[in-house]
C-alpha positions as CSV (number, residue, x, y, z in Angstrom):
1,M,155.8,95.1,139.1
2,S,152.6,93.3,138.7
3,T,150.8,92.8,135.4
4,S,147.5,95.2,138.0
5,D,150.0,98.5,138.2
6,C,151.0,98.0,134.1
7,L,149.5,101.1,132.0
8,F,150.0,99.1,129.1
9,C,147.7,96.0,130.0
10,K,145.2,98.3,131.7
11,I,145.2,100.0,128.9
12,V,144.7,96.3,126.9
13,S,142.0,96.1,129.6
14,G,139.9,98.8,129.0
15,E,140.9,100.4,132.5
16,V,142.7,103.3,130.4
17,P,141.3,105.1,127.6
18,A,143.9,105.0,125.1
19,K,143.2,106.2,121.4
20,I,143.2,102.5,120.1
21,V,144.7,102.3,116.1
22,R,144.1,98.8,115.4
23,E,143.6,95.3,117.6
24,S,144.5,92.1,117.1
25,E,143.7,88.9,118.5
26,R,146.8,88.9,120.3
27,T,148.0,92.7,119.8
28,V,146.6,96.3,120.4
29,A,148.4,99.4,118.7
30,F,147.1,103.2,119.9
31,R,148.9,106.6,119.3
32,D,151.8,107.5,121.6
33,I,150.4,110.4,124.5
34,N,154.1,112.4,123.3
35,P,154.2,111.6,120.1
36,Q,157.8,112.5,118.8
37,A,156.2,112.8,114.4
38,P,153.2,113.2,113.1
39,T,152.8,109.3,113.0
40,H,154.0,107.8,116.2
41,V,152.2,104.1,117.1
42,L,152.7,102.0,120.2
43,V,152.4,98.7,119.1
44,I,151.8,95.9,122.3
45,P,151.4,92.3,123.1
46,R,147.9,91.9,124.9
47,E,149.8,89.3,127.3
48,H,152.6,91.6,129.6
49,H,156.4,90.5,128.6
50,P,159.2,93.7,130.3
51,N,161.2,94.4,126.9
52,A,162.2,93.0,123.7
53,A,164.2,90.2,125.0
54,A,162.5,88.5,127.0
55,L,159.2,88.4,124.6
56,A,161.6,86.6,121.9
57,A,162.3,84.1,124.1
58,A,159.3,83.2,126.0
59,D,157.2,83.4,122.5
60,P,158.8,84.5,119.4
61,A,156.2,84.2,117.3
62,L,154.7,87.1,119.5
63,L,157.4,89.2,117.9
64,G,156.6,88.0,115.0
65,E,152.8,89.5,115.0
66,V,154.2,92.3,116.8
67,L,156.0,93.5,113.9
68,T,153.4,92.3,111.0
69,E,150.7,94.7,113.6
70,A,153.7,97.8,113.2
71,H,154.1,96.8,109.4
72,R,149.8,96.8,109.2
73,V,149.8,100.5,111.0
74,A,152.4,102.2,109.1
75,V,151.0,100.8,105.6
76,D,147.2,102.5,107.6
77,E,148.9,105.4,108.7
78,G,149.9,105.7,104.9
79,I,153.8,106.2,105.9
80,A,154.7,102.5,104.0
81,D,155.6,103.5,100.8
82,S,158.2,106.5,102.3
83,G,159.5,104.5,105.4
84,Y,159.4,104.6,108.7
85,R,161.5,103.9,111.9
86,L,160.2,100.8,114.5
87,V,162.2,101.2,117.6
88,F,162.1,98.7,120.5
89,N,163.9,100.0,124.5
90,T,164.9,97.7,126.1
91,G,165.9,98.8,129.3
92,A,165.3,101.7,131.9
93,Q,169.7,102.6,130.0
94,A,168.2,102.4,126.3
95,G,164.7,105.1,127.2
96,Q,162.8,102.8,128.1
97,T,160.3,103.6,130.8
98,I,156.6,101.4,130.7
99,F,158.3,97.6,131.3
100,H,155.6,96.2,128.8
101,V,157.5,95.1,125.7
102,H,155.9,97.6,122.9
103,V,157.2,99.0,119.3
104,H,157.2,102.7,118.2
105,V,155.8,103.1,114.9
106,L,157.7,106.2,113.8
107,G,156.9,108.0,110.8
108,G,155.2,111.3,108.8
109,R,158.4,113.2,108.2
110,D,162.7,112.4,107.4
111,L,163.5,111.0,109.9
112,N,166.9,110.5,108.8
113,W,169.6,111.4,111.4
114,P,171.4,114.1,111.6
115,P,168.5,115.8,110.1
116,G,169.4,117.7,107.0
């Protein structure tokens, strides 16, 4: 897939709208369109990298910035103290559907598994 076909690259460029909650020089954070928790925000690098492993190999410092921004989202959303989950899906069999690295920030409810 070329970056011109990438949904998240289109969000970064402003071509596709998103509910942006944070931006930094090298990252963008926006609400997931199909939330799995009361807080469900995606944090992506502005640069296109297909998955977390590729980003870690190409630019470990940028991967660190993505994680730092994920924590800042948790603070901004008021879930940092109660707890939150960070999820990277890497590869189709792991559930990755958009091949631009992104971390899911999930919280606002009990995420323990199994429930109860």
